Structure formats: C-alpha cells, structure tokens
N, CA, C and O of each residue as an XYZ file, in Angstrom:
728
protein
N       0.848     -1.193      0.000
C       0.000      0.000      0.000
C       0.887      1.248      0.000
O       1.856      1.341      0.754
N       0.538      2.186     -0.849
C       1.342      3.399     -0.959
C       1.089      4.320      0.241
O      -0.050      4.571      0.633
N       2.151      4.792      0.784
C       2.089      5.691      1.933
C       1.523      7.036      1.488
O       1.855      7.514      0.403
N       0.676      7.652      2.304
C       0.131      8.939      1.895
C       1.156     10.050      2.118
O       2.101      9.901      2.892
N       0.943     11.161      1.424
C       1.908     12.265      1.455
C       2.095     12.858      2.840
O       3.206     13.249      3.197
N       1.021     12.933      3.630
C       1.149     13.541      4.956
C       2.075     12.708      5.853
O       2.904     13.255      6.581
N       1.923     11.381      5.791
C       2.806     10.514      6.594
C       4.247     10.619      6.114
O       5.175     10.738      6.914
N       4.418     10.574      4.801
C       5.767     10.643      4.237
C       6.396     12.004      4.529
O       7.594     12.093      4.798
N       5.595     13.053      4.476
C       6.092     14.392      4.767
C       6.574     14.487      6.214
O       7.617     15.083      6.482
N       5.835     13.914      7.128
C       6.256     13.947      8.541
C       7.577     13.205      8.739
O       8.435     13.642      9.506
N       7.729     12.085      8.046
C       9.004     11.354      8.130
C      10.126     12.163      7.482
O      11.249     12.180      7.987
N       9.832     12.830      6.373
C      10.848     13.648      5.693
C      11.279     14.798      6.595
O      12.455     15.161      6.613
N      10.349     15.371      7.339
C      10.681     16.476      8.242
C      11.642     16.018      9.339
O      12.335     16.832      9.949
N      11.675     14.699      9.585
C      12.628     14.122     10.537
C      13.877     13.630      9.802
O      14.694     12.908     10.374
N      14.018     14.015      8.556
C      15.167     13.679      7.695
C      15.320     12.181      7.452
O      16.435     11.667      7.363
N      14.198     11.495      7.345
C      14.206     10.080      6.971
C      14.585      9.996      5.491
O      13.843     10.464      4.628
N      15.734      9.403      5.208
C      16.252      9.350      3.831
C      15.303      8.615      2.882
O      15.165      9.002      1.721
N      14.660      7.576      3.362
C      13.733      6.821      2.519
C      12.554      7.696      2.116
O      12.139      7.685      0.957
N      12.017      8.445      3.052
C      10.894      9.338      2.760
C      11.325     10.453      1.818
O      10.600     10.784      0.880
N      12.497     11.035      2.054
C      13.002     12.097      1.174
C      13.208     11.578     -0.241
O      12.857     12.248     -1.212
N      13.782     10.375     -0.355
C      14.013      9.786     -1.681
C      12.695      9.490     -2.387
O      12.577      9.699     -3.595
N      11.711      9.009     -1.646
C      10.408      8.704     -2.243
C       9.725      9.975     -2.738
O       9.111      9.975     -3.805
N       9.828     11.054     -1.970
C       9.253     12.340     -2.397
C       9.931     12.804     -3.673
O       9.266     13.223     -4.620
N      11.236     12.731     -3.697
C      11.990     13.130     -4.899
C      11.584     12.261     -6.090
O      11.289     12.787     -7.163
N      11.566     10.956     -5.914
C      11.221     10.047     -7.012
C       9.800     10.284     -7.532
O       9.563     10.227     -8.739
N       8.872     10.546     -6.637
C       7.480     10.746     -7.048
C       7.233     12.105     -7.699
O       6.437     12.214     -8.631
N       7.913     13.134     -7.212
C       7.580     14.479     -7.665
C       8.538     15.083     -8.689
O       8.186     16.055     -9.359
N       9.731     14.532     -8.822
C      10.653     15.105     -9.805
C      10.070     15.078    -11.225
O      10.052     16.119    -11.882
N       9.593     13.929    -11.723
C       9.108     13.918    -13.113
C       7.965     14.901    -13.400
O       8.043     15.640    -14.381
N       6.904     14.936    -12.578
C       5.845     15.890    -12.911
C       6.264     17.362    -12.751
O       5.831     18.220    -13.520
N       7.105     17.645    -11.753
C       7.576     19.025    -11.592
C       8.467     19.434    -12.759
O       8.374     20.559    -13.251
N       9.326     18.527    -13.200
C      10.177     18.802    -14.361
C       9.307     19.098    -15.585
O       9.530     20.086    -16.286
N       8.304     18.230    -15.841
C       7.421     18.444    -17.007
C       6.724     19.795    -16.917
O       6.635     20.526    -17.904
N       6.231     20.119    -15.727
C       5.533     21.383    -15.532
C       6.462     22.567    -15.836
O       6.080     23.489    -16.558
N       7.661     22.539    -15.293
C       8.611     23.641    -15.507
C       9.047     23.683    -16.963
O       9.181     24.761    -17.542
N       9.269     22.516    -17.558
C       9.666     22.488    -18.975
C       8.579     23.094    -19.849
O       8.875     23.849    -20.776
N       7.332     22.773    -19.563
C       6.231     23.335    -20.356
C       6.162     24.850    -20.206
O       5.774     25.552    -21.139
N       6.531     25.344    -19.055
C       6.503     26.795    -18.830
C       7.698     27.492    -19.461
O       7.582     28.639    -19.892
N       8.854     26.817    -19.524
C      10.070     27.473    -20.013
C      10.463     27.048    -21.415
O      11.061     27.832    -22.151
N      10.136     25.814    -21.799
C      10.519     25.312    -23.114
C      12.008     25.038    -23.243
O      12.525     24.948    -24.357
N      12.707     24.905    -22.116
C      14.153     24.730    -22.144
C      14.536     23.600    -21.187
O      14.253     23.666    -19.991
N      15.186     22.557    -21.731
C      15.537     21.377    -20.941
C      16.456     21.739    -19.783
O      16.204     21.349    -18.642
N      17.518     22.480    -20.070
C      18.489     22.799    -19.019
C      17.877     23.651    -17.921
O      18.125     23.420    -16.737
N      17.085     24.628    -18.309
C      16.424     25.487    -17.319
C      15.467     24.655    -16.476
O      15.402     24.823    -15.258
N      14.724     23.760    -17.119
C      13.780     22.916    -16.388
C      14.515     22.013    -15.398
O      14.063     21.847    -14.265
N      15.631     21.434    -15.807
C      16.406     20.593    -14.900
C      16.927     21.405    -13.717
O      16.831     20.977    -12.567
N      17.474     22.573    -14.011
C      18.023     23.422    -12.946
C      16.945     23.866    -11.967
O      17.127     23.773    -10.753
N      15.826     24.347    -12.491
C      14.775     24.854    -11.609
C      14.128     23.732    -10.801
O      13.756     23.933     -9.644
N      13.993     22.557    -11.404
C      13.430     21.427    -10.658
C      14.352     21.055     -9.504
O      13.886     20.751     -8.406
N      15.647     21.079     -9.748
C      16.606     20.809     -8.669
C      16.482     21.849     -7.564
O      16.585     21.516     -6.383
N      16.263     23.099     -7.936
C      16.126     24.171     -6.949
C      14.862     23.968     -6.106
O      14.857     24.282     -4.916
N      13.787     23.442     -6.719
C      12.565     23.162     -5.948
C      12.901     22.243     -4.779
O      12.504     22.499     -3.643
N      13.641     21.165     -5.068
C      13.973     20.211     -4.008
C      15.005     20.778     -3.040
O      14.990     20.446     -1.855
N      15.887     21.614     -3.527
C      16.839     22.288     -2.645
C      16.075     23.173     -1.653
O      16.372     23.176     -0.458
N      15.104     23.910     -2.150
C      14.299     24.769     -1.272
C      13.486     23.944     -0.277
O      13.315     24.334      0.878
N      12.988     22.798     -0.745
C      12.245     21.915      0.155
C      13.133     21.467      1.307
O      12.735     21.529      2.471
N      14.328     21.019      0.978
C      15.261     20.569      2.027
C      15.655     21.710      2.957
O      15.717     21.531      4.173
N      15.919     22.873      2.390
C      16.267     24.029      3.219
C      15.116     24.402      4.141
O      15.330     24.750      5.302
N      13.902     24.330      3.624
C      12.738     24.697      4.431
C      12.546     23.728      5.592
O      12.331     24.158      6.725
N      12.622     22.433      5.325
C      12.411     21.505      6.438
C      13.582     21.531      7.415
O      13.403     21.281      8.607
N      14.780     21.833      6.916
C      15.937     21.956      7.815
C      15.750     23.146      8.755
O      16.176     23.105      9.909
N      15.112     24.204      8.256
C      14.869     25.395      9.064
C      13.611     25.260      9.922
O      13.234     26.190     10.635
N      12.969     24.098      9.845
C      11.750     23.892     10.630
C      10.544     24.544      9.998
O       9.520     24.722     10.658
N      10.646     24.904      8.733
C       9.538     25.537      8.011
C       9.051     24.562      6.938
O       9.153     23.345      7.091
N       8.536     25.105      5.883
C       8.070     24.255      4.789
C       6.667     23.759      5.030
O       5.989     24.206      5.955
N       6.232     22.838      4.199
C       4.837     22.389      4.278
C       4.577     21.486      5.483
O       5.385     20.618      5.815
N       3.456     21.706      6.115
C       2.991     20.806      7.178
C       2.086     19.747      6.551
O       2.062     18.595      6.984
N       1.342     20.158      5.522
C       0.428     19.301      4.758
C       0.461     19.794      3.324
O       1.105     20.798      3.021
N      -0.217     19.106      2.462
C      -0.347     19.496      1.046
C       1.020     19.671      0.381
O       1.318     20.716     -0.198
N       1.826     18.640      0.477
C       3.176     18.661     -0.084
C       3.165     19.006     -1.566
O       3.937     19.857     -2.011
N       2.305     18.359     -2.327
C       2.243     18.595     -3.773
C       1.991     20.066     -4.078
O       2.668     20.656     -4.920
N       1.027     20.646     -3.402
C       0.706     22.060     -3.626
C       1.905     22.941     -3.297
O       2.205     23.883     -4.031
N       2.586     22.642     -2.207
C       3.753     23.440     -1.808
C       4.840     23.352     -2.873
O       5.417     24.371     -3.255
N       5.127     22.136     -3.358
C       6.176     21.965     -4.365
C       5.822     22.683     -5.673
O       6.682     23.326     -6.275
N       4.580     22.580     -6.109
C       4.171     23.262     -7.341
C       4.199     24.784     -7.168
O       4.536     25.509     -8.104
N       3.852     25.258     -5.996
C       3.896     26.704     -5.764
C       5.335     27.210     -5.840
O       5.590     28.268     -6.416
N       6.275     26.465     -5.264
C       7.693     26.826     -5.357
C       8.132     26.806     -6.818
O       8.822     27.718     -7.273
N       7.732     25.763     -7.557
C       8.093     25.670     -8.976
C       7.539     26.862     -9.751
O       8.243     27.452    -10.570
N       6.310     27.208     -9.500
C       5.685     28.361    -10.175
C       6.459     29.645     -9.879
O       6.740     30.428    -10.786
N       6.798     29.855     -8.616
C       7.540     31.065     -8.245
C       8.920     31.098     -8.888
O       9.394     32.162     -9.288
N       9.565     29.946     -8.990
C      10.877     29.893     -9.635
C      10.779     30.216    -11.123
O      11.657     30.883    -11.670
N       9.734     29.756    -11.772
C       9.545     30.066    -13.195
C       9.337     31.564    -13.370
O       9.908     32.169    -14.277
N       8.529     32.159    -12.514
C       8.295     33.608    -12.601
C       9.605     34.356    -12.372
O       9.923     35.293    -13.105
N      10.365     33.945    -11.356
C      11.660     34.583    -11.101
C      12.590     34.431    -12.302
O      13.312     35.364    -12.655
N      12.571     33.263    -12.922
C      13.403     33.017    -14.104
C      13.058     34.010    -15.207
O      13.956     34.593    -15.814
N      11.770     34.210    -15.474
C      11.374     35.132    -16.539
C      11.678     36.584    -16.177
O      11.946     37.399    -17.060
N      11.639     36.905    -14.909
C      12.005     38.262    -14.510
C      13.489     38.523    -14.754
O      13.887     39.641    -15.080
N      14.308     37.471    -14.592
C      15.751     37.620    -14.839
C      16.083     37.607    -16.329
O      17.071     38.206    -16.754
N      15.264     36.928    -17.116
C      15.550     36.790    -18.549
C      14.788     37.860    -19.328
O      13.563     37.946    -19.243
N      15.497     38.648    -20.060
C      14.857     39.690    -20.863
C      14.846     39.345    -22.346
O      14.419     40.148    -23.175
N      15.314     38.159    -22.671
C      15.335     37.739    -24.057
C      14.962     36.274    -24.136
O      15.047     35.550    -23.144
N      14.548     35.837    -25.316
C      14.176     34.449    -25.525
C      15.251     33.777    -26.353
O      15.725     34.345    -27.337
N      15.640     32.576    -25.965
C      16.681     31.859    -26.690
C      16.033     30.932    -27.711
O      15.065     30.232    -27.411
N      16.577     30.938    -28.906
C      16.104     30.052    -29.958
C      17.236     29.129    -30.366
O      18.391     29.551    -30.429
N      16.915     27.864    -30.647
C      17.949     26.971    -31.142
C      18.148     27.260    -32.624
O      17.191     27.583    -33.327
N      19.372     27.148    -33.097
C      19.640     27.436    -34.497
C      18.799     26.560    -35.419
O      18.540     25.395    -35.120
N      18.380     27.131    -36.534
C      17.544     26.427    -37.495
C      18.238     25.176    -38.009
O      17.584     24.150    -38.198
N      19.546     25.233    -38.242
C      20.266     24.064    -38.740
C      20.142     22.881    -37.792
O      19.988     21.747    -38.246
N      20.205     23.117    -36.489
C      20.055     22.046    -35.514
C      18.675     21.415    -35.611
O      18.536     20.196    -35.518
N      17.664     22.241    -35.797
C      16.303     21.730    -35.924
C      16.160     20.895    -37.193
O      15.505     19.853    -37.176
N      16.765     21.342    -38.293
C      16.651     20.617    -39.548
C      17.347     19.266    -39.473
O      16.817     18.274    -39.974
N      18.510     19.207    -38.865
C      19.237     17.943    -38.727
C      18.451     16.994    -37.840
O      18.348     15.806    -38.146
N      17.900     17.494    -36.756
C      17.157     16.652    -35.821
C      15.870     16.123    -36.446
O      15.401     15.049    -36.069
N      15.295     16.852    -37.386
C      14.040     16.447    -37.990
C      14.219     15.239    -38.907
O      13.297     14.433    -39.038
N      15.351     15.098    -39.528
C      15.609     13.952    -40.395
C      14.681     13.914    -41.592
O      14.458     14.934    -42.243
N      14.139     12.737    -41.884
C      13.308     12.532    -43.068
C      11.907     13.115    -42.929
O      11.273     13.424    -43.937
N      11.422     13.270    -41.736
C      10.060     13.763    -41.510
C      10.025     15.271    -41.346
O       9.319     15.794    -40.483
N      10.778     15.960    -42.165
C      10.922     17.404    -42.020
C       9.583     18.131    -42.075
O       9.314     18.998    -41.244
N       8.743     17.784    -43.046
C       7.460     18.477    -43.182
C       6.566     18.212    -41.968
O       5.928     19.126    -41.447
N       6.529     16.969    -41.529
C       5.724     16.616    -40.367
C       6.250     17.320    -39.115
O       5.469     17.844    -38.321
N       7.562     17.331    -38.942
C       8.160     18.000    -37.784
C       7.886     19.502    -37.824
O       7.611     20.119    -36.795
N       7.964     20.078    -39.013
C       7.711     21.515    -39.150
C       6.264     21.836    -38.803
O       6.000     22.807    -38.095
N       5.319     21.030    -39.295
C       3.905     21.247    -38.976
C       3.655     21.118    -37.480
O       2.931     21.918    -36.887
N       4.266     20.099    -36.879
C       4.102     19.887    -35.444
C       4.700     21.046    -34.646
O       4.099     21.519    -33.681
N       5.879     21.496    -35.050
C       6.522     22.614    -34.360
C       5.687     23.883    -34.469
O       5.577     24.640    -33.505
N       5.104     24.118    -35.632
C       4.245     25.298    -35.813
C       2.996     25.214    -34.938
O       2.574     26.208    -34.348
N       2.414     24.023    -34.861
C       1.222     23.854    -34.040
C       1.555     24.061    -32.560
O       0.819     24.737    -31.841
N       2.652     23.483    -32.120
C       3.065     23.650    -30.728
C       3.323     25.123    -30.431
O       2.912     25.635    -29.389
N       3.999     25.794    -31.341
C       4.288     27.223    -31.146
C       3.007     28.048    -31.124
O       2.896     29.013    -30.367
N       2.030     27.663    -31.964
C       0.746     28.367    -31.987
C       0.033     28.235    -30.641
O      -0.496     29.212    -30.111
N       0.024     27.033    -30.101
C      -0.621     26.804    -28.803
C       0.142     27.535    -27.706
O      -0.463     28.151    -26.829
N       1.467     27.467    -27.755
C       2.288     28.161    -26.748
C       2.006     29.669    -26.783
O       1.843     30.293    -25.734
N       1.949     30.246    -27.969
C       1.679     31.682    -28.085
C       0.263     32.016    -27.600
O       0.044     33.062    -26.990
N      -0.688     31.130    -27.870
C      -2.052     31.350    -27.390
C      -2.073     31.294    -25.863
O      -2.755     32.095    -25.224
N      -1.336     30.359    -25.277
C      -1.263     30.278    -23.815
C      -0.679     31.555    -23.222
O      -1.122     32.008    -22.166
N       0.310     32.136    -23.893
C       0.932     33.359    -23.379
C       0.000     34.559    -23.455
O       0.270     35.592    -22.843
N      -1.104     34.432    -24.206
C      -2.096     35.502    -24.262
C      -2.979     35.511    -23.012
O      -3.641     36.506    -22.714
N      -2.978     34.400    -22.292
C      -3.796     34.282    -21.091
C      -3.119     34.986    -19.920
O      -1.923     35.273    -19.950
N      -3.912     35.253    -18.896
C      -3.327     35.786    -17.671
C      -2.478     34.676    -17.037
O      -2.615     33.503    -17.385
N      -1.613     35.057    -16.114
C      -0.760     34.077    -15.458
C      -1.591     33.024    -14.728
O      -1.283     31.834    -14.802
N      -2.632     33.447    -14.029
C      -3.485     32.489    -13.312
C      -4.181     31.540    -14.284
O      -4.296     30.347    -14.004
N      -4.645     32.055    -15.420
C      -5.291     31.199    -16.414
C      -4.297     30.183    -16.978
O      -4.640     29.015    -17.160
N      -3.069     30.623    -17.255
C      -2.040     29.697    -17.741
C      -1.815     28.594    -16.718
O      -1.744     27.414    -17.064
N      -1.704     28.989    -15.460
C      -1.478     28.020    -14.387
C      -2.585     26.977    -14.347
O      -2.316     25.778    -14.270
N      -3.828     27.436    -14.400
C      -4.958     26.516    -14.316
C      -4.929     25.532    -15.485
O      -5.101     24.330    -15.285
N      -4.716     26.029    -16.691
C      -4.696     25.156    -17.869
C      -3.570     24.134    -17.754
O      -3.787     22.946    -17.993
N      -2.391     24.575    -17.396
C      -1.256     23.652    -17.317
C      -1.429     22.627    -16.195
O      -1.179     21.438    -16.393
N      -1.847     23.080    -15.042
C      -1.992     22.161    -13.918
C      -3.157     21.192    -14.136
O      -3.054     20.007    -13.818
N      -4.237     21.690    -14.668
C      -5.438     20.869    -14.848
C      -5.297     19.889    -16.008
O      -5.559     18.697    -15.852
N      -4.884     20.389    -17.163
C      -4.910     19.551    -18.355
C      -3.573     18.900    -18.685
O      -3.552     17.785    -19.206
N      -2.480     19.550    -18.403
C      -1.186     18.959    -18.719
C      -0.646     18.115    -17.572
O       0.014     17.101    -17.799
N      -0.927     18.534    -16.342
C      -0.458     17.771    -15.184
C      -1.530     16.831    -14.640
O      -1.229     15.944    -13.842
N      -2.782     17.018    -15.068
C      -3.850     16.115    -14.655
C      -4.305     16.266    -13.223
O      -4.817     15.314    -12.635
N      -4.128     17.450    -12.647
C      -4.521     17.669    -11.258
C      -6.015     17.975    -11.166
O      -6.621     18.449    -12.127
N      -6.588     17.706    -10.027
C      -8.000     18.006     -9.794
C      -8.174     19.499     -9.515
O      -7.209     20.213     -9.241
N      -9.427     19.952     -9.591
C      -9.705     21.357     -9.272
C      -9.289     21.688     -7.839
O      -8.789     22.781     -7.572
N      -9.495     20.752     -6.926
C      -9.120     20.986     -5.527
C      -7.602     21.134     -5.386
O      -7.127     21.985     -4.634
N      -6.842     20.303     -6.111
C      -5.387     20.397     -6.045
C      -4.898     21.707     -6.663
O      -3.995     22.353     -6.131
N      -5.497     22.091     -7.786
C      -5.125     23.357     -8.423
C      -5.454     24.518     -7.489
O      -4.676     25.463     -7.369
N      -6.596     24.445     -6.835
C      -6.994     25.497     -5.898
C      -5.986     25.612     -4.758
O      -5.647     26.720     -4.340
N      -5.507     24.479     -4.254
C      -4.524     24.506     -3.164
C      -3.205     25.116     -3.638
O      -2.577     25.885     -2.909
N      -2.787     24.776     -4.854
C      -1.534     25.312     -5.384
C      -1.622     26.813     -5.582
O      -0.696     27.550     -5.243
N      -2.754     27.268     -6.140
C      -2.917     28.694     -6.422
C      -3.431     29.478     -5.222
O      -3.521     30.705     -5.267
N      -3.769     28.763     -4.140
C      -4.314     29.391     -2.942
C      -5.568     30.204     -3.283
O      -5.708     31.369     -2.909
N      -6.478     29.532     -4.015
C      -7.746     30.137     -4.422
C      -8.873     29.152     -4.145
O      -8.625     27.952     -4.031
N     -10.088     29.630     -4.037
C     -11.226     28.707     -3.877
C     -11.434     27.886     -5.152
O     -11.046     28.311     -6.241
N     -12.045     26.714     -5.010
C     -12.299     25.837     -6.154
C     -13.166     26.560     -7.190
O     -12.953     26.403     -8.392
N     -14.132     27.341     -6.734
C     -14.996     28.082     -7.657
C     -14.202     29.054     -8.525
O     -14.501     29.224     -9.707
N     -13.199     29.687     -7.939
C     -12.356     30.608     -8.702
C     -11.546     29.848     -9.747
O     -11.331     30.348    -10.851
N     -11.099     28.647     -9.404
C     -10.349     27.820    -10.352
C     -11.245     27.440    -11.530
O     -10.819     27.504    -12.684
N     -12.483     27.045    -11.238
C     -13.426     26.684    -12.299
C     -13.698     27.880    -13.211
O     -13.767     27.735    -14.432
N     -13.849     29.049    -12.617
C     -14.083     30.260    -13.401
C     -12.875     30.600    -14.267
O     -13.024     30.929    -15.444
N     -11.679     30.521    -13.687
C     -10.450     30.766    -14.454
C     -10.325     29.780    -15.606
O      -9.946     30.158    -16.714
N     -10.642     28.518    -15.344
C     -10.564     27.493    -16.383
C     -11.529     27.810    -17.517
O     -11.156     27.726    -18.687
N     -12.753     28.171    -17.188
C     -13.754     28.487    -18.210
C     -13.311     29.672    -19.073
O     -13.380     29.619    -20.301
N     -12.856     30.736    -18.416
C     -12.406     31.921    -19.163
C     -11.164     31.611    -20.000
O     -11.033     32.108    -21.119
N     -10.258     30.797    -19.470
C      -9.035     30.442    -20.193
C      -9.353     29.624    -21.438
O      -8.794     29.872    -22.507
N     -10.244     28.654    -21.303
C     -10.594     27.832    -22.465
C     -11.301     28.658    -23.538
O     -11.078     28.457    -24.732
N     -12.141     29.576    -23.112
C     -12.812     30.449    -24.079
C     -11.795     31.339    -24.793
O     -11.893     31.545    -26.003
N     -10.826     31.864    -24.055
C      -9.797     32.718    -24.660
C      -8.918     31.911    -25.615
O      -8.565     32.396    -26.689
N      -8.567     30.696    -25.236
C      -7.769     29.844    -26.119
C      -8.525     29.542    -27.408
O      -7.946     29.551    -28.494
N      -9.807     29.278    -27.278
C     -10.611     29.002    -28.466
C     -10.624     30.212    -29.396
O     -10.519     30.065    -30.614
N     -10.753     31.404    -28.821
C     -10.742     32.619    -29.654
C      -9.393     32.798    -30.348
O      -9.339     33.235    -31.498
N      -8.319     32.466    -29.661
C      -6.969     32.618    -30.244
C      -6.672     31.581    -31.309
O      -6.029     31.885    -32.314
N      -7.133     30.366    -31.096
C      -6.737     29.269    -31.974
C      -7.706     29.016    -33.127
O      -7.313     28.470    -34.158
N      -8.969     29.408    -32.960
C      -9.942     29.210    -34.022
C     -10.439     30.571    -34.483
O     -11.196     31.231    -33.772
N     -10.014     30.993    -35.671
C     -10.415     32.310    -36.181
C     -11.940     32.443    -36.277
O     -12.652     31.462    -36.493
N     -12.412     33.661    -36.114
C     -13.848     33.940    -36.193
C     -14.391     33.498    -37.541
O     -13.744     33.688    -38.572
N     -15.567     32.916    -37.532
C     -16.198     32.473    -38.768
C     -15.799     31.077    -39.190
O     -16.436     30.495    -40.068
N     -14.757     30.526    -38.587
C     -14.331     29.157    -38.928
C     -15.128     28.177    -38.087
O     -15.309     28.402    -36.890
N     -15.614     27.083    -38.691
C     -16.403     26.135    -37.902
C     -15.558     25.477    -36.814
O     -14.371     25.210    -37.001
N     -16.207     25.219    -35.658
C     -15.506     24.593    -34.541
C     -15.682     23.104    -34.528
O     -15.152     22.427    -33.647
C-alpha cells in the first residue's frame, strides 16, 4: 500500500532518507514536465526542478516548509521559480535552425507542422493571464484536480473553475479564427 503524502512528509521532516528519496522520485518527473512546459528549455527545467527540491530541504531543515499538502507546496515553489526566471531573462533563446533541420531527419514536413502547431498553442497560452495559464497547465497537462489546483494557487475551487472556463474560451478565440467552424 502506498504511503500517503502527509505521513511521508512527517518522516521527511525528521530527515528520513527513505521518505526524502520517495518524495523526490514521485515528484521530480511531474515538476520537471511542468517547468519544462513553462520554459521550453531542458536545461532550465532541470536546474529549476533541482532548486525546488533544494528549497524543500532548506525549508524543512529550518523547521519551516509544508505541514500538509506537499504537492501544492512543491508546485507553488516551482511556479515562483519560473516567474523569477522570466524576470531575470529579458530575451528568448532560440535553437539554431540548422540544428532543428538535422534533428528532424526525413520527416521534415511533419516536424515543421508539429513545431508550428506547438508554437501556436504556446503563443495562445501566453495571451492568457498568469493564473489562467497556471490553471490550464496544472489541470490539463499535469492532470490535477480542481481541488489540487486550488490549493496550489491558494484560491477557492470556484475561482479555479471560473479561471478554467475563461481560459478555455480565450484559447478558443486565439486558436480558431472567427467564422471558422468549430
């Protein structure tokens, strides 16, 4: 039977290596994916995900950190790190076109279409407010429940539902031109 997060968190607060390792193993992949989706950069995602766990360890060492809702606490730290990253970065890095062409190989047209579609969705997401982006990514890309998203964003569930509704409507307006059938 899988141990629940509250029990594992209490053991981690006592520096139980098994509990700390289990938290890392369970949460590293989804936190990495979340940060990567927000930044689009493998190295940045790896670095920031490592910082999330560094902050977790520092917090519990200082007698602070989460008492409950470990997942929400970790995602909130990840979100704040992404925001801090963008505040420090005033430019966007692009990989050279030649690298993309070599990596695409024989399926160049398919890769190009896919890259354009991904970029279109990414640009549409950037048109949303920060809270709307968070809700869409946490709900649909990370598969979290409305209650979990509410805990991460420190908002009521009703506010999360409202943000989700407005975000999906805005995405539809961005991605499907007026007059085009849906």
